[in-house]
N, C-alpha and C positions, 0 to 999 in steps of 0.2 A: 630272366624276366623282370621287368620294370613295371612300377605301378603307372597308371594312366596320369597324364599331365592334368593341370588344372583346366586347361583349354578344352581338352578331350572331355573331361567329365562335364563341363558346361555345355558342350554340343550334344552330348548324349542326353542330358536333361532337356535340352530345347527340343530334340528330335521326340523324346517321349511326350512332352507337352503338345508338340504338334500332331503326333498321332492320336493323342487323347481328345483333341479338338476335333479331329476328323471323325472320329467314332461318335462323338456327341452329336456332330451335324447330321451324320448318316444313320446311326443306329438309335439314338435317344430322341427321336422326333416322332410325336403322336400321330402326324398325319399319314406315316407309311403304314400304320397298323389299321386293320379293319375293326372299327369299335360298333358296328351294327349287330355283330354276333359274338357270344362268349367265346373266349379261347378254349381250344381242347384241354390245356392244362391251365387252370385257373392260377391267379397269382396268389402266392401264399405271404401271409403277413404275419410276422412274429412280433407279439407285443409284450413288453416288460414294463412294469410299474416299480419305481424305485421310491420308497417312502423317505424323503429327506428329513422331515420334522413333524412331530405331532405335538400341537399346543395343549395346554391344560384344558380339562373338561370345564365349561361353564355350567355349574350345577344347577343354577336357576333357570337359565334358558335351555339347558340340555343340549348344548351345541359344542361340537369339538372341531377345531379347525386342522386340517391336514395340509401339508406341503408336499406334494409328489411330483416326480418327473416320470413321464412315459416315453420309452423308446420303441419306435416302430421300425421294423426291418422288413423291407419288401424282397421278395424272391419272384421273379418273373422269368419263366423259363423261354419266353419268346425273344428276350434280348440276347442275341448271340452274334459272334462274329469269329472269323478266322484270324487268330494271332499273328500267323505269318504275313498277312496282307496289312497288317497295322504296326509293323515293326516290333512284333512279338509281344504286344500289349495284351495281357490275359485278364487283367482285372482293373476296374475303375471304381474307386470310391467316391461317392457323390453325396454330400450332406445336404438334406433337404431339396433334393432333386426330384422335379416332377411332383411335387407334394400335392396329392388330392384334396379336394375340399374336405376339411375336418372341422368338427364343431362339438363342443361339450354342452350337453343339454340335459334337462330334467323333463321327462314326459310322465304325463298322469298314469299313463298304461305301464310305465316301468318304474313306479316309484317303490323302491325297495329300500328305502333309508339310506340311499347312495345316489351318487351322480353317474350318469350314463355317458359312456364315451361312443359316439356315433360317427363312422367313416362313410362319407357320402361320395360314391363313385357315379359312373355313368350308369344309365337306367339298365344297361345289359350286364352289368358287372355283379358277381357274387363274391362273397368274402369267405375263404376258409383259412384258417390259422391254427397256429399252435400257441399256447399262452403259458405265461409264468409270472408269478408275483414275487418280488424280492422279499425274502423273509420266510417263505415256505420250505425252503431247501437248507436254510442255514442251521448250523448246531443249535441245540437248545441253549447253549451258554451265551450265544450271540442274538437272543431275542431282542426284538424292537421294544424299547421301554420309552415311556413318557410319563413323568409324574407318577400318578396313581394307578396308571393302567400299563398293561402289557399285550402286545399282540400274540395271541394263542393260536390264531388260524387264519389263513388267506387262501383264496381261490379264485378263479375266473372262469367264465363260462360263456360260450358263444350263444346268444339267442337272436332270433329273426323276427321281425314284425312283418306280418303278412297284411294283405288288404283287409279292411274292415277292423283293424286293430287286433287282430289275432297274433299270440305270440307263441312260438314254438321253438324247440331245440333241435329240431330235425335238419340235417344238413342235406339229405337226399330228397329234395322236393321236385315235383314235376316242372315247376316254373321258377327257377332261381332269379330271373329277371325281374320278378315282382317283388322281390324280398329286399328287405333292409337289415343289414347285418349290425348287430350290436355287441359289444364286449361288456359283460356284466362282471365288474371287480367286487369282491365282498371281503371285508376285513373285519375280523372278530377281535374284540377288546376284552380284557378281563382285569377287574380291578385288583390291585395287589394287595395281598392279605396283611402284609408287614404295616401298612397304613392302620388297619383296623386293631392290629395287635397292640401298637403304640398308643393309639387314641381311645380305644374302647376296652379290649380285652384285659389288657395289663392294668389299667386303673381299677376296673370291676374286681379283679383277682385280688388286687392289693387291699382294697377297702373291706372286701369280704373276709380276708384273712385277719386284718386288724380288728374288725368287728367281733370275730369269733375269738380272739385272744383276750380282748377287753372284758367280753361277757363272762370269762372265768376268774376274773378278780374277785378276791374275797370281800373286799369293801363294797357294800351296795351303793352307797352314794357315789364313789369314785368310778364305779363300773357305769353307773347311769349317765354320769357326765360324758365319759368317754364315748358311750354309744350315742348320745345326742350329737357330739362333735362328728361321728361317723355318719349319722343321719345327714347332717348338713353337708359333708362331702359328697355323699351319695347323691343329693339334690343337684349339687353342681355339676357332678360328672353326668347325670341323667340330662341336665339342661344342654350341656355340651355335646352330648350324643345326638339329642333331638336336632340341635342346630347344624350338625354335620351331615345329617341324612339327607340325600338328594330329594328335591321337591317330588320327583316322578321316579321314585327308586324301584318301582315293580316293573318298569319297562326299560329297554335297552336305550341308552343315549343315541341321540341322532348325530350322524357326521354332517353337520350342517354346511360346511365349506371345504371343498376340495380344490386346492390352488395347484394348478398344473403348470409344467413346462413340458413341452413335446420336442423330442428329437427324431430326426429320420437318418 
């Protein structure tokens, strides 16, 4: 048994490429499919969001910038062929092939402190999908961190906008052709406790301990002087604490900008 020669390998690659081109011309053509009625098995879209980078929270404006990548994977059971008719080609990988119209938008009806991803297909198409967010299944030791915050929970939910602005999560409706499908990603952040331990809790504990110690000094004049110094330090620490508190600390920070890259 001998290995194939370089020319034989080149010819095999050429035949493979030619068969793939034939499949693309015959199978991956939208004109051969009836788009006036929904297919019996609707196209399944798997969506994955990868959080690339989370910038520091702007405490004054309450805005956090996130850099994300969204990966969409289409599964259409209508696209089939006999491998024996096309040189035993069983699978073709197409990057950004036949990408449907997609836009990122914010709708007043869907304002949940996040940006909504809308997939716009033909008017007869409905979208059913499975979803996942990068970070929800990773071990606790690999949680996503950025500055003072950590991602503690993430989820994604399919929602549907019906006529007259009604929103539902029900997938089994009578008229899927009038529905618009939306993937609602939700990412929850939690401020890291270590930040406040170093800047708030530890200084307060130290100044309280020192104040108690100097108050036990037998010499009254010296004790009063030390207590005055502790009071001055307490005022300085209190001022720093007030300056570090977010302006709108009673509300969750807004994810103001979601910077996306999409892959198919």
